[in-house]
C-alpha positions in Angstrom: 76.5 75.9 70.9 79.4 74.0 69.2 81.6 77.1 69.6 81.0 77.2 73.4 81.9 73.5 73.7 85.0 73.9 71.6 86.1 77.0 73.7 85.5 75.2 77.0 87.4 72.1 75.7 90.2 74.4 74.6 90.6 76.0 78.0 90.5 72.6 79.7 93.2 71.3 77.4 95.4 74.4 77.9 95.2 73.9 81.6 96.1 70.2 81.3 99.0 71.0 79.0 100.4 73.6 81.3 100.4 71.1 84.1 98.1 73.2 86.2 96.5 71.6 89.2 94.2 73.1 91.8 95.6 73.3 95.3 92.0 72.5 96.4 90.8 69.6 94.2 87.1 70.3 95.0 87.4 74.0 94.2 84.9 75.0 91.5 86.3 76.4 88.3 84.2 79.1 86.6 84.6 79.6 82.9 83.2 82.7 81.3 83.4 84.5 77.9 85.3 87.7 78.0 86.1 89.7 74.9 85.4 86.6 72.7 88.0 84.6 74.7 87.4 82.1 77.4 88.5 83.1 80.9 88.8 80.7 83.9 88.6 82.0 87.5 88.8 80.1 90.7 85.8 80.6 92.9 86.9 81.5 96.4 85.4 79.2 99.0 86.7 80.7 102.2 88.3 84.0 103.4 91.7 82.2 103.1 91.1 81.9 99.4 90.8 85.7 99.1 93.9 87.9 99.0 92.3 90.4 101.5 94.2 93.6 102.4 96.5 93.3 105.4 97.9 96.2 107.5 100.9 98.0 106.0 104.3 97.8 107.5 105.0 100.3 109.0 101.3 100.8 110.0 99.6 103.9 108.6 98.9 106.5 111.4 96.5 109.3 110.5 97.6 112.9 111.1 96.4 114.9 114.1 93.6 115.4 115.2 92.6 111.9 114.1 93.2 109.0 116.6 96.3 106.9 116.1 94.2 103.7 116.0 90.6 103.1 115.0 88.0 102.8 117.8 87.6 99.0 117.3 90.6 96.8 118.3 89.7 94.4 115.4 90.4 97.2 112.8 93.4 99.0 111.4 93.8 102.2 109.4 94.6 101.7 105.8 95.7 104.3 103.2 97.5 107.6 103.2 96.9 111.1 104.5 95.1 111.9 101.2 92.5 109.1 101.7 92.2 106.3 104.3 89.7 103.9 105.7 89.4 101.4 108.6 89.5 97.7 107.7 89.0 94.5 109.6 92.3 92.8 110.6 90.9 89.4 109.5 89.7 90.8 106.1 86.1 89.7 106.6 82.8 91.6 106.5 80.4 89.5 108.6 76.7 89.4 109.2 75.8 92.2 106.8 72.1 93.1 106.5 70.7 91.3 103.5 67.6 91.9 101.3 66.9 89.3 98.6 70.6 88.3 98.5 72.0 91.8 98.3 74.2 92.6 101.2 74.5 96.2 102.7 77.6 97.8 104.3 78.6 101.3 105.3 82.1 102.4 104.3 83.8 105.2 106.2 86.6 107.3 104.6 88.8 110.1 105.9 91.3 112.5 104.4 93.5 115.1 106.1 91.8 118.5 106.4 88.3 117.2 105.6 85.7 119.4 107.2 82.2 117.8 107.3 80.6 121.2 108.0 82.0 122.8 104.9 81.6 119.7 102.6 78.4 117.9 103.3 78.4 116.1 99.9 82.0 115.1 99.3 83.0 114.1 95.7 84.0 110.7 96.9 82.9 107.7 94.7 83.1 104.1 95.6 83.1 101.2 93.2 83.6 97.4 93.7 84.3 94.3 91.6 84.1 90.7 92.6 87.4 89.1 92.0 86.6 85.4 92.3 83.4 85.0 90.3 81.1 86.6 87.8 79.0 89.2 89.5 77.5 92.6 88.8 79.5 95.5 90.3 78.4 96.7 93.7 76.1 99.8 93.9 77.1 102.8 96.0 75.1 105.7 97.4 76.3 109.2 96.9 78.8 110.2 99.6 77.6 112.1 102.6 79.4 113.3 105.8 79.5 112.7 109.5 81.4 113.6 112.6 82.1 111.8 115.9 84.2 112.7 118.9 86.2 109.5 118.7 87.0 109.5 114.9 86.6 113.1 113.8 85.0 114.2 110.5 84.4 111.4 108.0 82.9 110.7 104.6 80.3 107.9 104.4 79.1 105.8 101.5 76.6 102.9 101.6 77.3 100.0 99.3 75.0 97.2 98.2 76.9 94.0 97.3 75.2 91.4 95.0 76.4 88.4 97.0 79.3 87.2 99.2 82.8 86.4 98.0 86.1 88.2 97.4 85.6 91.9 96.5 87.9 94.7 95.6 86.5 98.1 96.8 87.9 101.4 95.5 87.3 104.9 96.8 88.3 107.9 94.7 88.1 111.6 95.5 89.8 113.9 93.0 93.1 112.3 92.0 93.3 110.2 95.2 92.5 106.5 94.8 92.5 103.9 97.5 91.6 100.2 96.8 91.4 97.2 99.2 90.3 93.6 99.1 87.8 92.1 101.5 86.0 88.8 101.9 82.2 89.4 102.1 80.6 86.6 104.2 77.6 85.3 102.2 
């Protein structure tokens, strides 16, 4: 117990010596052990505290036959021809279904040349890590497939997120990796 108290005091003193001050005075500071060192993280309180992914400049436009813009005006395409997804412009996943605090979301992914009829179980994996607090990683289903006249053939993965906050989501298929950051509304 004494070691914990000394470690917490050490982190606090280091922050004071460095002249660090929080831009949000009431923002909680979370201190956790990591590899036998103390690590301090700010807990994001709002979407504005989360460095969510913004549209690229110039904007990514998928190859033909995919539409130049996602079907929802509140979304934008993000990625490359090798792997892309549709993200909310404001960076927030809202009103997700919840079971005992675990939030559910479907993630849609595309890649040039993907054919849902030929590849019903794509080798896409999705992982996720909370950036602003201690949390278990998200859990993802095995990828499946789908097709729709408006958005073409796509890969689909369901994710279960153990609480709201600032999350980095990563999709990988083969050597192609795509990561983005989103605020998950609690």
